[in-house]
N, C-alpha and C positions, 0 to 999 in steps of 0.2 A: 200640442202642448198640454202637459198635465202638471198639477202641483200637489204636493203632499205636506201635511203638517209634520214638523220635526222638532227636535230639541226639547227645551225645558217644558214647553206646553204639554207635550206628550207625557213626560215624566210626572208633571204636576197632576194631570188628569188621572193617570194611573194610581197616584197616591191619594186621590180624593182632595187635592188642594186646589185653591182658586188659581186659574190660569191668568197670569199677569201680562204676558206678551206672547205672541205667536210668531214663529218663524216657519218659512216654507222652503221646500226644495222644488225646483222646476226641471222637468225633463222635456226633451223635444223642442228646445228653444235656443236661440242665439242671443247675444247681447243686442243685436239689431232688432230682433223680434220684441224684446222687452222695451226698448226705446220707442218703437213704433206704437206700443200700447200705452205709452205715457209713463212708464216706470222711470224713476230717477236713479242713475248709477251712484252708489255710495261706497262700494268696495274698493279699498286702496290696493289690496293684494289679490283679491278674488272677485269673480263676477257676481256682485251682490247689488240688489236694487231695492228701492222703496216703492211700495204700491202707491199709485197716484191719489187714492182716496183714503185708505186705511193707514198708510205710512208703515205697514208691517214689512219686514225684510223677506225678500224672495231671492234665493241664491240659485244660480244655475247648477245642475247636478255636475259633479266633478270627481275625478280621481286625484289622489295626491301621492307624492313620493318625497320622502325626507332626503334632503341633499346636504344638510349641515346641522350641527347641534343647536339646541334651544328652540325658541318659538318661531324663529325665522328659518330660512333655508328650506323652502318647499318648492318643488316644481309641481304644477298641476295641469290637468287636461280637462277642459270644459267644452262640451260639444253636444249637439242634439242627440247623438247616438249613445251618450253616457246614460246608463240605466239607473233606475232608483236603487236597485240592488248594489250596483257598483259604488254609488255615492254612499250608501249606508255602511259599506265596509270601512270607511274612514271615521265613523262615529263610534263613540263608546256608549254603552247602554246607560251608564249612570248619569250622563250629562246630555248627550246629543242623540237620544233615542228617537226612533220613529214610533 
């Protein structure tokens, strides 16, 4: 299992701004692995967990495919074999950068 800082924290750091919250993407893990390490599931639609001590969000690496218009209507695949590079393809540079 490996984890990588993503999202607004990376953007803010690149812009020289204070980092207010940190989000992580996790590769090589399953939901069961996260639960075994004490993470708390919080994702309603996606496999997202809170760290047991820092309360930061850790999301399992995933791929997404749009299945309907709007903010809903996604199908996703999250598995230990989803790579960081595959996860990053669903992120836009301005908001959800690595």
